[in-house]
Backbone as a chain_set.jsonl record, in Angstrom:
{"seq": "XXXXXXXXXXXXXXXXXXXXXXXXXXXXXXXXXXXXXXXXXXXXXXXXXXXXXXXXXXXXXXXXXXXXXXXXXXXXXXXXXXXXXXXXXXXXXXXXXXXXXXXXXXXXXXXXXXXXXXXXXXXXXXXXXXXXXXXXXXXXXXXXXXXXXXXXXXXXXXXXXXXXXXXXXXXXXXXXXXXXXXXXXXXXXXXXXXXXXXXXXXXXXXXXXXXX", "coords": {"N": [[-121.635, -6.128, 77.992], [-120.587, -8.089, 75.256], [-118.242, -10.7, 74.212], [-115.323, -9.669, 72.372], [-113.518, -9.258, 69.244], [-110.888, -9.155, 69.977], [-110.567, -11.083, 71.856], [-110.441, -13.45, 70.535], [-107.902, -14.798, 69.954], [-107.453, -15.91, 72.455], [-109.599, -17.587, 72.768], [-109.419, -19.54, 70.757], [-107.437, -21.638, 71.336], [-108.825, -22.897, 73.364], [-110.787, -24.397, 72.163], [-109.658, -26.829, 71.824], [-109.283, -27.825, 74.263], [-109.13, -30.171, 77.025], [-111.276, -30.087, 78.686], [-114.652, -30.263, 78.333], [-116.561, -28.336, 78.884], [-115.146, -25.956, 78.704], [-114.458, -26.002, 76.006], [-116.965, -25.808, 74.889], [-117.767, -23.317, 75.867], [-115.914, -21.695, 74.548], [-116.692, -22.029, 71.859], [-119.283, -20.923, 71.918], [-118.694, -18.274, 72.603], [-117.154, -17.468, 70.426], [-119.154, -17.506, 68.526], [-120.659, -15.363, 69.44], [-118.94, -13.266, 68.97], [-119.025, -13.323, 66.234], [-119.249, -12.218, 62.822], [-117.284, -10.359, 63.103], [-115.115, -11.634, 64.006], [-111.807, -12.806, 63.216], [-110.813, -14.647, 60.24], [-109.631, -16.944, 61.143], [-111.146, -17.804, 63.264], [-113.496, -18.979, 62.161], [-112.283, -21.054, 60.712], [-111.168, -22.552, 62.781], [-113.443, -23.402, 64.158], [-114.622, -25.034, 62.216], [-112.666, -26.987, 62.044], [-112.935, -28.078, 64.542], [-115.297, -29.389, 64.51], [-116.941, -32.55, 64.157], [-117.441, -32.305, 67.705], [-116.385, -34.412, 70.405], [-118.097, -34.233, 72.453], [-121.529, -33.95, 72.727], [-123.054, -31.631, 73.326], [-121.199, -29.627, 72.97], [-120.731, -29.886, 70.266], [-123.221, -29.035, 69.341], [-123.043, -26.37, 70.12], [-121.03, -25.472, 68.438], [-122.251, -25.772, 65.92], [-124.277, -23.896, 66.214], [-122.777, -21.566, 66.37], [-121.424, -21.296, 63.953], [-122.972, -20.148, 61.683], [-122.821, -17.435, 62.296], [-120.167, -16.831, 62.215], [-119.063, -17.688, 59.812], [-119.407, -15.753, 57.649], [-117.092, -14.229, 57.765], [-115.163, -15.78, 56.711], [-113.247, -16.248, 53.916], [-111.707, -17.903, 52.455], [-111.633, -19.822, 49.805], [-110.593, -22.351, 49.21], [-110.347, -23.533, 51.724], [-113.028, -23.628, 52.507], [-114.072, -25.279, 50.501], [-112.732, -27.674, 51.019], [-113.859, -28.218, 53.486], [-116.551, -28.62, 52.812], [-116.357, -31.036, 51.492], [-115.374, -32.683, 53.474], [-117.068, -32.556, 55.715], [-120.355, -33.307, 57.093], [-123.99, -33.44, 57.202], [-125.892, -30.726, 58.706], [-123.879, -28.812, 58.91], [-122.28, -29.076, 56.666], [-124.021, -28.028, 54.739], [-124.253, -25.373, 55.611], [-121.648, -24.45, 55.222], [-121.457, -24.874, 52.488], [-123.305, -23.013, 51.536], [-121.982, -20.635, 52.132], [-119.733, -20.919, 50.503], [-120.886, -20.899, 47.943], [-121.548, -18.261, 47.777], [-119.154, -17.059, 47.294], [-118.014, -18.186, 45.008], [-118.997, -17.004, 42.526], [-117.23, -14.92, 42.035], [-114.797, -16.004, 41.743], [-111.59, -16.758, 40.292], [-110.113, -18.944, 40.042], [-109.323, -21.543, 38.275], [-108.622, -24.23, 38.778], [-109.667, -24.695, 41.352], [-112.394, -24.203, 40.908], [-112.975, -26.215, 39.079], [-112.508, -28.427, 40.676], [-114.561, -28.004, 42.469], [-116.73, -28.835, 41.031], [-117.023, -31.442, 41.653], [-118.059, -31.734, 44.164], [-120.209, -32.869, 46.899], [-122.506, -31.353, 47.064], [-125.166, -30.016, 45.369], [-125.748, -27.294, 44.816], [-123.293, -26.062, 44.999], [-121.875, -27.314, 42.941], [-123.363, -26.4, 40.747], [-122.971, -23.616, 40.946], [-120.226, -23.463, 40.54], [-120.023, -24.416, 37.912], [-121.468, -22.437, 36.544], [-119.816, -20.213, 36.98], [-117.485, -20.994, 35.639], [-118.494, -20.971, 33.089], [-118.829, -18.243, 32.713], [-116.162, -17.442, 32.696], [-115.362, -18.71, 30.432], [-113.576, -19.306, 27.41], [-111.112, -19.031, 28.587], [-110.697, -20.951, 30.443], [-110.145, -23.596, 29.559], [-109.169, -26.034, 30.444], [-111.021, -26.979, 32.163], [-112.94, -28.314, 30.79], [-113.242, -31.247, 30.655], [-114.235, -31.797, 33.253], [-116.616, -30.328, 33.261], [-117.898, -31.679, 31.243], [-118.359, -34.14, 32.463], [-120.282, -33.377, 34.265], [-122.528, -33.15, 32.742], [-124.024, -35.359, 33.029], [-125.029, -35.196, 35.528], [-127.006, -35.779, 38.484], [-128.651, -33.743, 39.211], [-130.757, -31.376, 37.785], [-130.274, -28.603, 37.57], [-127.52, -28.465, 37.701], [-126.771, -29.922, 35.419], [-127.761, -28.261, 33.353], [-126.377, -25.843, 33.839], [-123.771, -26.762, 33.471], [-123.867, -27.584, 30.801], [-124.319, -25.17, 29.4], [-122.006, -23.825, 30.191], [-119.978, -25.476, 29.156], [-120.365, -25.156, 26.446], [-119.639, -22.469, 26.155], [-116.986, -22.59, 26.968], [-115.695, -24.413, 25.243], [-116.636, -23.76, 22.743], [-118.083, -25.457, 21.232], [-121.182, -26.708, 20.292], [-122.82, -28.998, 20.042], [-122.981, -31.238, 21.945], [-123.812, -29.88, 24.216], [-126.265, -28.768, 23.418], [-127.757, -31.082, 23.108], [-128.072, -31.926, 25.774], [-129.36, -29.702, 26.867], [-131.709, -29.726, 25.399], [-132.97, -31.889, 26.481], [-133.434, -31.135, 29.092], [-134.67, -28.666, 29.12], [-137.417, -26.711, 27.895], [-138.786, -24.952, 25.158], [-141.1, -22.429, 24.834], [-143.755, -20.477, 23.437], [-144.654, -17.525, 24.864], [-146.051, -15.292, 24.31], [-148.767, -12.972, 24.351], [-150.172, -12.271, 22.055], [-150.275, -13.839, 19.217], [-150.31, -13.021, 16.609], [-148.868, -10.762, 16.406], [-145.988, -9.094, 15.183], [-142.725, -10.274, 15.849], [-139.48, -9.315, 17.124], [-136.616, -10.495, 15.377], [-134.592, -11.658, 16.98], [-135.957, -12.715, 19.078], [-137.471, -14.784, 18.252], [-138.8, -18.061, 18.317], [-137.533, -21.358, 17.474], [-139.524, -22.427, 15.811], [-140.513, -20.202, 14.681], [-142.593, -18.916, 15.993], [-142.842, -16.841, 17.796], [-142.17, -14.731, 20.696], [-140.052, -16.198, 23.2], [-140.037, -18.431, 25.993], [-137.996, -19.896, 28.323], [-138.004, -22.755, 30.232], [-137.669, -25.108, 32.969], [-137.989, -28.548, 32.265], [-137.749, -30.707, 33.877], [-136.458, -31.568, 37.131]], "CA": [[-120.905, -6.165, 76.713], [-120.172, -9.437, 74.924], [-116.844, -10.877, 73.809], [-114.9, -8.926, 71.192], [-112.561, -9.99, 68.415], [-109.589, -9.197, 70.654], [-110.529, -12.297, 72.672], [-110.377, -14.645, 69.681], [-106.67, -15.576, 70.174], [-107.582, -16.641, 73.72], [-110.644, -18.601, 72.632], [-109.084, -20.607, 69.813], [-106.842, -22.826, 71.965], [-109.801, -23.555, 74.237], [-111.56, -25.354, 71.377], [-108.963, -28.115, 71.89], [-109.061, -28.152, 75.666], [-109.677, -31.444, 77.479], [-112.518, -29.816, 79.405], [-115.728, -30.026, 77.373], [-117.233, -27.08, 79.218], [-114.334, -24.87, 78.153], [-114.607, -26.034, 74.546], [-118.314, -25.31, 74.619], [-117.744, -21.877, 76.141], [-115.159, -21.05, 73.474], [-117.533, -22.024, 70.655], [-120.36, -19.96, 72.103], [-118.144, -16.918, 72.57], [-116.816, -17.164, 69.032], [-120.414, -17.183, 67.876], [-121.073, -14.017, 69.844], [-118.081, -12.318, 68.236], [-119.644, -13.326, 64.916], [-118.495, -11.862, 61.616], [-116.15, -9.508, 63.481], [-113.984, -12.51, 64.3], [-110.954, -13.06, 62.05], [-111.112, -15.897, 59.544], [-109.136, -18.074, 61.929], [-112.23, -18.282, 64.11], [-114.305, -19.907, 61.388], [-111.476, -22.239, 60.402], [-111.024, -23.342, 64.006], [-114.722, -24.057, 64.434], [-114.781, -26.116, 61.244], [-111.741, -28.057, 62.42], [-113.382, -28.656, 65.807], [-116.56, -30.123, 64.302], [-117.803, -32.591, 65.337], [-116.768, -32.504, 68.981], [-116.767, -35.678, 71.043], [-119.181, -33.91, 73.375], [-122.685, -33.58, 71.91], [-123.463, -30.251, 73.583], [-120.197, -28.76, 72.338], [-121.034, -29.946, 68.831], [-124.369, -28.151, 69.143], [-122.565, -24.988, 70.246], [-120.277, -25.167, 67.209], [-123.234, -25.611, 64.844], [-124.97, -22.63, 66.446], [-121.852, -20.445, 66.184], [-120.904, -21.203, 62.59], [-123.621, -19.174, 60.794], [-122.426, -16.066, 62.644], [-118.739, -16.645, 61.987], [-118.688, -18.011, 58.439], [-119.263, -14.614, 56.73], [-115.73, -13.686, 57.794], [-114.267, -16.735, 56.066], [-113.227, -16.018, 52.472], [-110.765, -18.832, 51.846], [-112.425, -20.766, 49.029], [-110.025, -23.694, 49.324], [-110.709, -24.028, 53.053], [-114.454, -23.942, 52.48], [-114.277, -26.433, 49.629], [-112.272, -28.847, 51.756], [-114.837, -28.486, 54.541], [-117.752, -29.182, 52.179], [-116.071, -32.432, 51.177], [-115.069, -33.443, 54.69], [-118.118, -32.52, 56.723], [-121.67, -33.785, 56.702], [-125.11, -32.881, 57.941], [-126.234, -29.308, 58.544], [-122.676, -27.981, 58.788], [-121.898, -29.091, 55.246], [-124.884, -27.098, 54.009], [-123.872, -24.019, 56.019], [-120.389, -24.121, 54.541], [-121.75, -24.814, 51.057], [-123.956, -21.727, 51.274], [-120.944, -19.593, 52.13], [-118.893, -21.115, 49.32], [-121.606, -20.467, 46.737], [-121.527, -16.798, 47.752], [-117.83, -16.614, 46.854], [-117.624, -18.735, 43.702], [-119.24, -16.143, 41.364], [-116.134, -13.97, 41.82], [-113.545, -16.76, 41.717], [-110.856, -16.871, 39.031], [-109.26, -20.109, 40.232], [-109.86, -22.617, 37.44], [-108.428, -25.521, 39.426], [-110.622, -24.798, 42.453], [-113.737, -24.303, 40.341], [-113.105, -27.549, 38.5], [-112.628, -29.332, 41.814], [-115.891, -27.792, 43.063], [-117.711, -29.589, 40.237], [-117.116, -32.807, 42.18], [-118.512, -31.731, 45.554], [-121.483, -33.578, 47.084], [-123.628, -30.414, 47.2], [-125.54, -29.592, 44.012], [-125.688, -25.841, 44.654], [-121.884, -25.72, 44.772], [-121.534, -27.762, 41.583], [-124.007, -25.492, 39.793], [-122.3, -22.309, 41.018], [-118.908, -23.602, 39.913], [-120.226, -24.513, 36.466], [-121.871, -21.113, 36.058], [-118.644, -19.323, 36.969], [-116.614, -21.43, 34.544], [-119.102, -20.473, 31.859], [-118.506, -16.812, 32.614], [-114.745, -17.333, 32.335], [-115.33, -19.105, 29.028], [-112.433, -19.935, 26.744], [-109.885, -18.9, 29.378], [-110.601, -22.083, 31.382], [-110.356, -24.778, 28.713], [-108.82, -27.261, 31.159], [-112.186, -27.417, 32.938], [-113.9, -28.974, 29.901], [-113.607, -32.622, 31.055], [-115.075, -31.754, 34.442], [-117.939, -29.877, 32.85], [-118.493, -32.768, 30.476], [-118.851, -35.136, 33.412], [-121.481, -32.837, 34.91], [-123.686, -33.254, 31.849], [-124.801, -36.516, 33.496], [-125.313, -34.989, 36.945], [-128.372, -36.144, 38.873], [-129.41, -32.511, 39.445], [-131.004, -30.673, 36.528], [-129.618, -27.292, 37.565], [-126.101, -28.685, 37.408], [-126.655, -30.312, 34.009], [-127.983, -27.095, 32.493], [-125.255, -24.918, 34.027], [-122.591, -27.359, 32.851], [-124.038, -27.573, 29.339], [-124.092, -23.799, 28.932], [-120.6, -23.493, 30.413], [-119.149, -26.229, 28.214], [-120.551, -24.487, 25.158], [-118.835, -21.238, 26.166], [-115.57, -22.914, 27.158], [-115.132, -25.117, 24.086], [-117.143, -23.224, 21.489], [-118.781, -26.532, 20.523], [-122.546, -26.666, 20.803], [-123.618, -30.207, 19.826], [-123.243, -31.994, 23.173], [-124.563, -29.02, 25.124], [-127.635, -28.664, 22.919], [-128.431, -32.353, 23.408], [-128.448, -31.914, 27.19], [-130.34, -28.635, 27.065], [-132.978, -30.151, 24.803], [-133.586, -32.864, 27.38], [-133.776, -30.535, 30.383], [-135.403, -27.418, 28.968], [-138.348, -26.639, 26.775], [-138.995, -23.597, 24.657], [-142.511, -22.219, 24.523], [-144.118, -19.108, 23.098], [-145.498, -17.0, 25.935], [-146.581, -13.995, 23.907], [-150.236, -12.967, 24.385], [-150.743, -12.017, 20.728], [-149.467, -14.594, 18.278], [-150.302, -12.371, 15.3], [-147.977, -9.6, 16.455], [-144.644, -9.35, 14.668], [-141.69, -10.313, 16.876], [-138.098, -9.096, 16.667], [-136.0, -11.757, 14.988], [-133.797, -12.248, 18.05], [-136.835, -13.307, 20.077], [-138.312, -15.799, 17.638], [-138.505, -19.451, 18.629], [-137.139, -22.107, 16.27], [-140.682, -22.627, 14.934], [-140.921, -18.882, 14.217], [-143.921, -18.631, 16.53], [-142.9, -15.615, 18.6], [-141.291, -14.628, 21.851], [-139.857, -17.503, 23.816], [-139.804, -18.565, 27.428], [-137.271, -21.134, 28.563], [-138.314, -23.23, 31.564], [-137.24, -26.479, 33.228], [-138.925, -29.634, 32.052], [-137.629, -31.604, 35.022], [-135.388, -31.152, 38.032]], "C": [[-120.364, -7.563, 76.46], [-118.705, -9.507, 74.543], [-116.539, -10.116, 72.522], [-113.842, -9.723, 70.433], [-111.18, -10.073, 69.044], [-109.431, -10.466, 71.496], [-110.335, -13.565, 71.849], [-109.087, -15.431, 69.888], [-106.694, -16.38, 71.475], [-108.556, -17.797, 73.571], [-110.219, -19.787, 71.777], [-108.431, -21.819, 70.472], [-107.828, -23.596, 72.84], [-110.681, -24.546, 73.487], [-110.938, -26.745, 71.408], [-108.726, -28.566, 73.33], [-109.696, -29.502, 76.029], [-111.031, -31.275, 78.154], [-113.618, -29.447, 78.409], [-116.438, -28.709, 77.635], [-116.466, -25.884, 78.665], [-114.433, -24.83, 76.63], [-115.951, -25.436, 74.147], [-118.386, -23.799, 74.813], [-117.022, -21.123, 75.026], [-115.993, -20.956, 72.203], [-118.632, -20.987, 70.765], [-119.85, -18.531, 72.02], [-117.696, -16.518, 71.178], [-118.065, -16.816, 68.247], [-120.883, -15.785, 68.217], [-120.207, -12.946, 69.188], [-118.577, -12.202, 66.8], [-118.715, -12.949, 63.784], [-117.32, -10.95, 61.91], [-114.914, -10.341, 63.786], [-113.121, -12.67, 63.048], [-111.27, -14.42, 61.452], [-110.66, -17.114, 60.328], [-110.224, -18.658, 62.828], [-113.1, -19.296, 63.402], [-113.557, -21.186, 61.069], [-111.354, -23.151, 61.622], [-112.315, -24.067, 64.357], [-114.961, -25.22, 63.475], [-113.888, -27.301, 61.605], [-112.21, -28.786, 63.679], [-114.645, -29.494, 65.658], [-116.293, -31.483, 63.663], [-116.983, -32.811, 66.599], [-117.231, -33.828, 69.594], [-117.865, -35.492, 72.083], [-120.355, -33.354, 72.58], [-123.08, -32.118, 72.105], [-122.472, -29.258, 72.975], [-120.393, -28.739, 70.83], [-122.206, -29.027, 68.506], [-123.955, -26.69, 69.21], [-121.797, -24.554, 69.003], [-121.242, -24.906, 66.05], [-123.969, -24.278, 64.991], [-124.084, -21.431, 66.152], [-121.474, -20.226, 64.725], [-121.628, -20.195, 61.692], [-123.216, -17.73, 61.078], [-120.985, -15.774, 62.249], [-118.343, -16.834, 60.518], [-118.591, -16.81, 57.495], [-117.861, -14.002, 56.707], [-114.747, -14.565, 57.042], [-114.362, -16.592, 54.555], [-112.263, -16.957, 51.739], [-111.55, -19.927, 51.122], [-111.917, -22.195, 49.175], [-110.383, -24.323, 50.668], [-112.176, -24.448, 53.084], [-114.739, -25.177, 51.635], [-113.861, -27.724, 50.329], [-113.282, -29.232, 52.838], [-116.118, -29.092, 53.974], [-117.547, -30.669, 51.893], [-115.943, -33.281, 52.44], [-116.258, -33.593, 55.616], [-119.437, -33.073, 56.19], [-122.759, -33.041, 57.443], [-125.325, -31.398, 57.707], [-125.017, -28.404, 58.365], [-122.197, -27.945, 57.345], [-122.73, -28.08, 54.463], [-124.577, -25.649, 54.357], [-122.621, -23.567, 55.268], [-120.625, -23.994, 53.039], [-122.413, -23.494, 50.687], [-122.928, -20.608, 51.207], [-120.074, -19.702, 50.88], [-119.588, -20.632, 48.056], [-121.696, -18.944, 46.65], [-120.22, -16.27, 47.167], [-117.486, -17.053, 45.435], [-117.908, -17.805, 42.518], [-118.137, -15.116, 41.096], [-114.787, -14.681, 41.67], [-112.923, -16.757, 40.318], [-109.946, -18.096, 39.039], [-109.838, -21.301, 39.466], [-109.751, -23.966, 38.117], [-109.447, -25.72, 40.541], [-112.043, -24.966, 41.924], [-113.984, -25.679, 39.734], [-113.255, -28.591, 39.598], [-114.014, -29.231, 42.444], [-116.988, -28.506, 42.288], [-117.937, -30.985, 40.788], [-117.574, -32.842, 43.635], [-119.857, -32.428, 45.685], [-122.7, -32.666, 47.181], [-123.94, -29.811, 45.826], [-125.412, -28.089, 43.806], [-124.259, -25.379, 44.398], [-121.473, -26.126, 43.365], [-122.12, -26.814, 40.54], [-123.317, -24.137, 39.768], [-120.935, -22.354, 40.347], [-119.041, -23.658, 38.394], [-120.595, -23.161, 35.869], [-120.677, -20.173, 35.967], [-117.674, -19.716, 35.856], [-117.172, -20.974, 33.2], [-118.816, -19.003, 31.644], [-117.057, -16.631, 32.163], [-114.482, -17.832, 30.911], [-114.043, -19.758, 28.553], [-111.135, -19.827, 27.526], [-109.693, -20.079, 30.333], [-110.842, -23.403, 30.648], [-110.045, -26.083, 29.441], [-109.997, -27.806, 31.968], [-113.172, -28.226, 32.105], [-114.228, -30.413, 30.311], [-114.508, -32.657, 32.288], [-116.489, -31.31, 34.133], [-118.656, -30.976, 32.065], [-119.066, -33.848, 31.385], [-120.151, -34.687, 34.075], [-122.712, -32.871, 34.013], [-124.577, -34.437, 32.231], [-125.147, -36.399, 34.974], [-126.766, -35.345, 37.264], [-129.253, -34.917, 39.071], [-129.549, -31.727, 38.139], [-130.335, -29.317, 36.449], [-128.152, -27.418, 37.187], [-125.916, -29.046, 35.943], [-126.782, -29.106, 33.087], [-126.822, -26.113, 32.606], [-123.998, -25.447, 33.352], [-122.681, -27.332, 31.331], [-123.769, -26.186, 28.767], [-122.624, -23.416, 29.064], [-119.705, -24.193, 29.409], [-119.216, -25.619, 26.826], [-119.649, -23.258, 25.07], [-117.337, -21.531, 26.247], [-114.958, -23.505, 25.898], [-115.533, -24.507, 22.754], [-117.886, -24.257, 20.664], [-120.16, -26.711, 21.145], [-123.251, -28.019, 20.84], [-123.973, -30.928, 21.126], [-124.09, -31.178, 24.146], [-126.025, -28.919, 24.698], [-128.411, -29.935, 23.22], [-128.926, -32.372, 24.853], [-129.523, -30.869, 27.448], [-131.701, -29.027, 26.505], [-133.72, -31.122, 25.716], [-134.11, -32.208, 28.653], [-134.613, -29.271, 30.286], [-136.431, -27.555, 27.857], [-138.524, -25.175, 26.399], [-140.46, -23.441, 24.297], [-142.763, -20.742, 24.26], [-145.072, -18.591, 24.174], [-146.07, -15.627, 25.591], [-148.11, -14.025, 23.881], [-150.874, -12.837, 23.006], [-149.863, -12.688, 19.675], [-149.414, -13.96, 16.893], [-149.342, -11.186, 15.238], [-146.581, -9.985, 15.97], [-143.633, -9.287, 15.807], [-140.339, -9.925, 16.294], [-137.438, -10.435, 16.395], [-135.252, -12.447, 16.111], [-134.643, -12.978, 19.077], [-137.733, -14.395, 19.492], [-137.849, -17.201, 18.013], [-138.111, -20.176, 17.353], [-138.292, -22.305, 15.296], [-141.217, -21.307, 14.397], [-142.273, -18.467, 14.778], [-143.972, -17.381, 17.399], [-141.895, -15.565, 19.706], [-141.17, -15.97, 22.543], [-139.66, -17.374, 25.316], [-139.139, -19.899, 27.647], [-137.502, -21.552, 30.015], [-137.822, -24.661, 31.72], [-138.365, -27.449, 32.898], [-138.921, -30.558, 33.263], [-136.47, -31.136, 35.867], [-134.216, -32.086, 37.893]], "O": [[-119.751, -8.162, 77.344], [-118.006, -8.494, 74.551], [-117.419, -9.945, 71.678], [-113.339, -10.734, 70.923], [-110.386, -10.948, 68.698], [-108.314, -10.877, 71.811], [-110.091, -14.636, 72.405], [-109.157, -16.656, 69.993], [-106.03, -17.411, 71.582], [-108.371, -18.858, 74.168], [-110.62, -20.919, 72.046], [-108.84, -22.945, 70.188], [-107.683, -24.803, 73.033], [-111.263, -25.441, 74.1], [-111.593, -27.729, 71.065], [-108.05, -29.565, 73.577], [-110.677, -29.919, 75.413], [-111.836, -32.205, 78.189], [-113.52, -28.43, 77.722], [-116.869, -28.04, 76.696], [-117.069, -24.911, 78.211], [-114.485, -23.754, 76.035], [-116.05, -24.663, 73.194], [-118.997, -23.092, 74.013], [-117.457, -20.05, 74.609], [-116.001, -19.918, 71.542], [-118.89, -20.249, 69.813], [-120.503, -17.67, 71.43], [-117.838, -15.36, 70.786], [-118.039, -15.928, 67.394], [-121.445, -15.094, 67.367], [-120.683, -11.852, 68.887], [-118.554, -11.12, 66.215], [-117.539, -13.314, 63.781], [-116.445, -10.778, 61.062], [-113.799, -9.82, 63.822], [-113.647, -12.67, 61.935], [-111.921, -15.248, 62.088], [-111.238, -18.193, 60.197], [-110.225, -19.854, 63.119], [-113.413, -20.349, 63.956], [-114.122, -22.278, 61.144], [-111.43, -24.373, 61.504], [-112.286, -25.214, 64.803], [-115.449, -26.273, 63.885], [-114.29, -28.458, 61.49], [-111.919, -29.968, 63.862], [-115.02, -30.226, 66.574], [-115.501, -31.572, 62.725], [-115.93, -33.447, 66.549], [-118.338, -34.294, 69.325], [-118.483, -36.456, 72.535], [-120.193, -32.387, 71.836], [-123.409, -31.437, 71.133], [-122.861, -28.182, 72.521], [-120.238, -27.698, 70.191], [-122.179, -28.318, 67.5], [-124.455, -25.864, 68.447], [-121.902, -23.407, 68.568], [-121.077, -23.948, 65.295], [-124.25, -23.61, 63.996], [-124.58, -20.386, 65.729], [-121.231, -19.093, 64.309], [-120.958, -19.439, 60.989], [-123.267, -16.889, 60.18], [-120.62, -14.629, 61.982], [-117.396, -16.207, 60.043], [-117.751, -16.838, 56.596], [-117.488, -13.335, 55.742], [-113.624, -14.146, 56.764], [-115.429, -16.79, 53.975], [-112.039, -16.81, 50.537], [-112.069, -20.848, 51.753], [-112.705, -23.137, 49.253], [-110.688, -25.514, 50.737], [-112.518, -25.5, 53.625], [-115.554, -26.02, 52.011], [-114.552, -28.739, 50.243], [-113.531, -30.414, 53.079], [-116.707, -29.982, 54.589], [-118.475, -31.465, 52.042], [-116.349, -34.443, 52.469], [-116.437, -34.642, 56.235], [-119.602, -33.278, 54.987], [-122.486, -32.124, 58.217], [-124.987, -30.871, 56.647], [-125.114, -27.349, 57.739], [-121.758, -26.903, 56.858], [-122.199, -27.358, 53.619], [-124.635, -24.782, 53.485], [-122.553, -22.451, 54.752], [-120.062, -23.112, 52.39], [-122.116, -22.92, 49.639], [-122.994, -19.741, 50.336], [-119.723, -18.691, 50.272], [-118.957, -20.024, 47.192], [-121.897, -18.397, 45.565], [-120.179, -15.172, 46.612], [-116.745, -16.363, 44.735], [-117.127, -17.806, 41.566], [-118.119, -14.503, 40.029], [-113.756, -14.032, 41.491], [-113.624, -16.754, 39.306], [-109.11, -18.263, 38.151], [-110.737, -21.984, 39.957], [-110.68, -24.769, 38.047], [-110.028, -26.798, 40.663], [-112.807, -25.783, 42.438], [-115.074, -26.237, 39.863], [-114.04, -29.531, 39.466], [-114.576, -30.229, 42.897], [-118.064, -28.757, 42.831], [-118.918, -31.644, 40.442], [-117.483, -33.889, 44.278], [-120.576, -32.571, 44.696], [-123.816, -33.151, 47.361], [-123.086, -29.179, 45.205], [-125.007, -27.65, 42.729], [-124.037, -24.416, 43.665], [-120.798, -25.365, 42.672], [-121.452, -26.467, 39.566], [-123.099, -23.568, 38.698], [-120.533, -21.408, 39.67], [-118.269, -23.026, 37.673], [-120.092, -22.786, 34.811], [-120.539, -19.426, 34.998], [-117.103, -18.843, 35.201], [-116.419, -20.634, 32.288], [-118.585, -18.568, 30.516], [-116.764, -15.763, 31.342], [-113.511, -17.432, 30.27], [-113.497, -20.645, 29.209], [-110.148, -20.469, 27.166], [-108.643, -20.198, 30.964], [-111.655, -24.222, 31.079], [-110.596, -27.128, 29.095], [-109.975, -28.956, 32.406], [-114.136, -28.769, 32.644], [-115.404, -30.777, 30.314], [-115.44, -33.459, 32.355], [-117.45, -31.851, 34.679], [-119.863, -31.174, 32.208], [-120.13, -34.402, 31.109], [-121.01, -35.505, 34.404], [-123.825, -32.642, 34.485], [-125.733, -34.513, 31.817], [-125.517, -37.388, 35.606], [-127.645, -35.224, 36.41], [-130.477, -35.037, 39.096], [-128.553, -31.451, 37.47], [-129.875, -28.914, 35.381], [-127.61, -26.592, 36.453], [-125.006, -28.537, 35.29], [-126.0, -28.95, 32.149], [-126.334, -25.605, 31.596], [-123.247, -24.689, 32.736], [-121.684, -27.086, 30.651], [-123.069, -26.047, 27.764], [-122.058, -22.772, 28.181], [-118.779, -23.589, 28.869], [-118.212, -25.577, 26.114], [-118.985, -23.027, 24.059], [-116.523, -20.813, 25.668], [-113.841, -23.151, 25.52], [-114.855, -24.709, 21.746], [-118.278, -23.983, 19.53], [-120.294, -26.848, 22.361], [-124.203, -28.179, 21.604], [-125.147, -31.2, 21.379], [-124.973, -31.714, 24.816], [-126.921, -28.98, 25.539], [-129.594, -29.876, 23.552], [-130.054, -32.783, 25.126], [-130.487, -31.128, 28.17], [-132.733, -28.69, 27.085], [-134.95, -31.168, 25.718], [-135.101, -32.657, 29.229], [-135.205, -28.847, 31.279], [-136.313, -28.419, 26.988], [-138.42, -24.284, 27.242], [-141.002, -24.241, 23.534], [-142.073, -19.873, 24.793], [-146.156, -19.14, 24.374], [-146.517, -14.893, 26.472], [-148.692, -15.012, 23.431], [-152.014, -13.26, 22.816], [-148.823, -12.15, 19.294], [-148.56, -14.323, 16.084], [-149.041, -10.671, 14.161], [-146.063, -11.052, 16.3], [-143.668, -8.372, 16.629], [-140.072, -10.169, 15.118], [-137.681, -11.405, 17.112], [-135.262, -13.674, 16.203], [-134.122, -13.77, 19.863], [-138.65, -14.872, 20.161], [-136.653, -17.489, 18.023], [-138.333, -19.659, 16.258], [-138.076, -22.348, 14.085], [-142.253, -21.281, 13.733], [-143.021, -17.745, 14.119], [-145.064, -16.905, 17.709], [-140.883, -16.266, 19.675], [-142.086, -16.791, 22.48], [-139.187, -16.359, 25.826], [-139.652, -20.929, 27.209], [-137.224, -20.778, 30.931], [-137.584, -25.352, 30.729], [-139.531, -27.207, 33.208], [-139.951, -31.123, 33.631], [-135.602, -30.4, 35.398], [-133.203, -31.91, 38.569]]}, "num_chains": 1, "name": "protein.A"}
């Protein structure tokens, strides 16, 4: 039988022990506890990364994917995405993007627009768009994302800004550059419902990326 969550309070202090072998053992055991570990386990592993011992760092990286599902503190995850690098940043970013679609924290979502990971920026913009006019203070941050290097972020920000401000001009300009509208109907002679007609009145429309 492997370690259980009851052992977590014993393991956490060992992550700071002077003995690298003990730190490594603690990281591995936290990984074995996995998602059953309290959130403190994930926070402690993030704080311990990177370790001055290479093998302990490897143990932390191996443990994190098992422990992160228990971590639901968006602010903690966001701080880690900004602070950390390499594969750990991406692991944490993946967890954060799972939580952002349910977030109601306008300040945190706006801050997430400035993270170095595109998937997080896009998820934050999409959520702000869902919240719409209730998050008007996020408009400047969304506006800045209209020039993002990632096409997914630009499109998500353009749609969100439209919903937040109710103003379409700037968003349409960005969307026109990043998306194209094409008629994908097999029978161009068939009458289409008005709601599905393209601007050229040619039929059903399909919206796809022009560029990433």
